[in-house]
N, C-alpha and C positions, 0 to 999 in steps of 0.2 A: 555579422549582425549582432546587435546588442541583445543580451538575454533579459527577460523580464521576470522578476521574482514576484511571489505572491504579495499583493498589496502595493507593489511599486508601479509607477507609471512607466510605460515604455519610453525609452530615450530615443530621440531622433538622431540617427547616426548620419552625420553630414557626408561621409564618404560613400554611402550607399543610397543616398536620397536620389530619387529619379530627377533627371534634368529635363525640363520642358524645353522643346525647341522653339524657334522663332514663330511668332504668330503669323497667320495668313496675311494680315495687313502689311506686316514688315516685308514679307516676300513679294507681295504685289507692288509695293512702293519701290523696292529695289529693281524689280523687273521694268517698271515704267520709267525709272530714272535711266536705266541702261538703254532702253529703246530710244528715249529722248536724246541722249548723248550720241548714239549711233546715227540717228537721223540728222541731227545737227551737223555731225561730221561729214555725212554724205552730201548734205546741201551746201557745204563750204562755209558754214557759219563760224567754224572754229579756226579758220585759216589765219586770220589776223593775230589771234592769241598765240598760235603755234609759231608764226614768223617772229613775233616779238620775243617769245621765250628762246627761240633759236638764236636770235641776235644777242640776247643776254648771255647765253651759254658761251658763245664764241668770244664775246667781250671779256668775260671773266674766267675763261678757261685756264689761261696761263698767268693770271695776275699775280699769284703768289709763288709760282714755281721759279726755279733758277733759269737764267737765260740759256738759250741753246749754245752749244759749243761751236767752234769754228771748223770742226771736223766733218760737219754735215755738208754734203755737196749735192747738187742737182745735175743729173746726167740725162740729157734729152736725146733719145735715139729715134730717128725718123727713117723713112725709106731711103732718102739720099745718103745718109750716113752709112746705112747698111750696104748700099751699092758701092760706096767709096772704100770702106774698110773691109767689108766682106763678112 
């Protein structure tokens, strides 16, 4: 903390100044916004937005990446194949 000498005004030290937390109005507004979004999600009001963003993610996921190599294969194993091969 800064020392004050005789006749000098005390200096405000920015590093030890008390920090005031958010006001009650800000906390209530945040709580109300959270409750509104949760209720909208539970009611299904956000489904169309979610589906659209999911479509966009899949469309642009590999747009700039290099193409897949030919070393990738799909092997489908079902019950009949397990009975035949063992």
